[in-house]
N, C-alpha and C positions, 0 to 999 in steps of 0.2 A: 532532711537538713544536712546529712553527712556529705552530700554532694557539694555543699557550699563552704566547707571548711576542711582543712587538712589536719585538724586536731582530732585526736581520738576521743570518742565518747566514753564517759566513765563506765557505762554499762558494758562496754566492750573490753575492759581491762581484765586481765587474769588476776588471780589472787597474788601471784608473784609481782605483777606490775603495780597492783595497789600497794603492796608492802614497799616496793621500791619508791613509789610516789610519796609514801609517808616518810620514808627515810630522808629523801631529798628535801621535803617540806620542813622537817624538824631541823635539818642542817641550815636551811635558809633562815628560819626563824631565830635560831641561835645567833647567826651572824648579824641579823637585824638588831637583836637586843644588845649585842656587844657594840654595835654602832651607836645605838642610843646612849649606852653607858659612856662611851668615849666622848660623844657630843656634850654630855651633861657634866662630865667629871670635874671640870675646872670650877664651874659656878654652883653645881648642885651635887656634891659628892655623895650625899645620902641616897638620892634618887639614882645616881649612877650605880651604887652598890646593889640596889634592887634589880636593875636590869642585868648586872653581872650575874646575880643569883638566878634570874630567870633563864639566862643563856646556859648556865650550868645545868639547869633542869632539862632544857631542850637537848643538851648533849647526852644526858643520862637516858632520856627516852630514845634518842637516836641509836645509842649503843645497844639498848634492849631490843630495838627493832632489827638491828643488824644481826644480833645473835639469833633472833627468831628466824630471819631469812637464811642464815647459815645452816640452821638445823633443818629447815623445810626444803630449801631450794639450792643450797650450796653457796660457794664463795662469790660467784659472779653476780653482781647486782645490776639489773637493766638500767640504762640511762633514761629516766623519765622524770619530767619536772612539771610544775604547775602549768606553765605556758603550753605544754604539749597536750593538755586535756581540756576539751570544750566544757565550759560551764564551771570549771574549778575555780574556787575563790582565789583572788589575786592579792598581792601585797603592793602597797604603794612603794615606788622607789624611795630609798632612804633620803635622797637629796630633797624630795618634796616634803619630808617630815622634819628635817633638821632645823628649819627656821620656824617651826611651830612653837607656841608657848609651852611651858613645862606641863601644864595641866592637859593640854591637847595631846602631848606625847604620851602621857599616862593613859589617856582615853584610847589612843590609837593601839597601845599594847593590849588593853583589855578587849578591844574589838577584834584584834587578831585571834585571841583565844576563843572568843565566842563564835567567830566565823568558822574556825576550824571544827569546833565541836558540832555546830549546826550542820555543817556539810557532811560530816561523817554519819551523823544521825540520819539525815535524809538519804544518804547513799545506802545505809544499811536497810532502810525501809524498802528501797527499790530492788534489793538483791534477793534472788530466789535461792541462792546457794547457802546452806547452813553455815559452812565454814567461813564463807566470805562475810555473812552477816555478823558472825562472832568477831571476826577480825575488825570489821568497821566499828562495831560496838565498843570493842576494847580501845580503839583509837579515840572514839568520842569520849570515853571515860578518862582517857589520858589527858585530853585537852581540858576537860572539866577539872581535872586534878591540877593542871597548870594554873587555872584561875585561883583555885584554893591556895596553891603554893604562893602565888603572887601576893595574896592577902597576908600570908604568914611572913613573907619577906618585907612587906610594907610595915607590919607591926614590929619586926626586928630592927629594921634600919631607919624607919621614918616615924619616930614618935611625934606626938602633937607639937612639941616645941620645934623639932627639926622641920616638920612640914610647914609650920607657920613661918619659920625663917626663910625657907625656900620660896614659899608663896609671896612673901614680902619682896624678896629679891627679884622674882619674876615680874611682879607688878612694877617695881622700880625700873627694871630694864625696859618694860613696855612703855612706861612714861618717858624715859630718856630717849628711846629710839623712835617712837611713833608720836606720842602725844605732844611733847615739847616742840619738835620741829613742825608738826602739823598745826598746832595752835599758833605758832609764830607766823606760819604761812597764811592761815586763815585770817589772823588779825591784819597782816600786811595787805592781803588781797582785798579784804572787806573795807578797810579804812583808807588805804592809800589810793585806791581807784575811785573813791567817792568824788573827789574834787574834779579830776579830768572828765568823768562821765557826766556829772550834773552840770559842769561848766559848759560842756559841749551841748548838752540837752537844752539849756536855757539860752545859749548863744545862737543856736541854729533852729531849735524847735523842729528838727528833722529826726524822726525816730530811727531811721535806717543809718544815718550818719552816726548818731549816738551809739547805736549798737556796734557798729564797726570800730569806733574808738574804744568802747568798753571791751570788745573782744580782743583787740590788739593790746590794750593795757593789761588785761588779765593774763593772756597767754605769755606776753613778754615778761611780766612780773613773775609768773610761775616758773618760767625757764631760768630767769635770773636768780630767784630765791633757791631753786633746786640746786643749781650749780654752786651757789655760794655756800649753802649748808653742807653739801657733799665735800667741798674743798676746804672748808674751815677746820675740820677735825676728823682725823682718821679713826677716832674712837678707841685707840689702843690704850692711851693714858687716861682719858676721861671716863672710859667705860660706857660711852653713850651708844655703842653698837655700830653696826655697819653704816658707813657713810652713804652707800647706795640707798639703803632703806630710808635714812633720814632725808636724803635729797629728794627721793620720790614723795615722801610724806609732805615735806615742805612745799615742793613745787606744785603738786596736785592740789593741795588745800589752798595755796595762794591763788591758783587759777579759779578754783571753785568759789572762793570768796569774792572775786571780782565779777565772775560770770553771773552770780546770783542776782545782782541788781543791773546787769547789762541785758540779760535775756528778756526782761519785760519790754524793752524797746523794739522787740520784733513786732509788737502791737503797733499798728500804724497811727492810732489816735494818741496824740502827744500827752494829754493830761491823764488819760486812762493808764498809759504806760508809766508815766511819772508817779502817779499815786501808788500803783502796784510796786514800783521800784522802791518807793519810800517804805512801804509795808515790809518788803523783803529785807531792806536794810535794818529795820527795827528788829526783826527776828534774828538776823545774822548777829547783831551786836549782843542781844540777850543770850544767844547760843554760845558765844565766846565767853561771856561772863559765867554761864553755867559750867562750861568745860573747865574754866579756871578754878571754880569752886570744887568740882568733882574730882579732878585729877591733880591740881596744883595746890589744893587746900587754901585757896585764897578766899577770905570772907566774901560772900556773895554781894553784899551791898557795896563793899569797896571795889570789887571787880566790876560791878555794874556801873558804878559812878565813873571809874576810870575809862572804861570802854565806851559806854554810851555817851558820856560827855565829850570824849575825844572824837568819836565818830560824828556826833552832832556838829561839833565845831568845823570839822573837815567838810561835812555836807554843806553847812551854811557858807563856808568859804567858796565852794564850787558854785553854789547857786548865785552868790553875790557877784563872783567874777563873770559868770556867764550872763547874768542879767545886765551887767554894766557895759 
């Protein structure tokens, strides 16, 4: 396999290179934790303090490793990083993690420590040199210590009340950024496209024409809703989050809401397609009512009455107009 990659295999690294790799890995992890802390500081200061503490722990291990390298191999540390070694565990780029919810960022940090510990344990098993085995075992123990230290930092900076507060803030931000725009889009797409789709269906009784009208109405409404949501509020004062995220949520869910009852008209038999479309509409409207109850704390019966009654009226209007 070494002929198909320019990366070094871990088994081919010298003890000095393994130590240099550990040093660069500790440095990278400290920078990642500081990035997490900076990302969370404004909204979740307690969690930011946890990541600041974890970064300090990584710095301490890096200094200890550098001292060990200085004693064994001298001042010059070889340049070797994770991406230079085949099969070495990789870290996700920080920008892929920045937009994750708070709990996912915490989970990502825990996974970082577990991956490092597991890798060093497995590497130690494959090594035949006693000194290398000891070095890798020490590194695995250090990574396990990081996890324990993370738990201590959580207890210090994130008591039950603080964690509950941050979790509520994270949930509120999720609702404002994703659920509200998505729900508005789903309602608009599901309800507003009922009249043109079923009017076309009953006026022409041509399933392909009905599908094209439904596709055009759904995509057009999705584009319109997406741009409207993104342009209506930059999120800075309202705290509703990124306009791009809200626009995507609103636009996609609008299109999905309309396409749900347009797709059945790919079936060439008119009444079969229409009955399936009615069933889809029924589930769409009840799904909207459930989302309102689940995330917006709207009483289910009230939400169902508003959504189902409104949708039924729009559907009836489309059927009557198309039949006339």
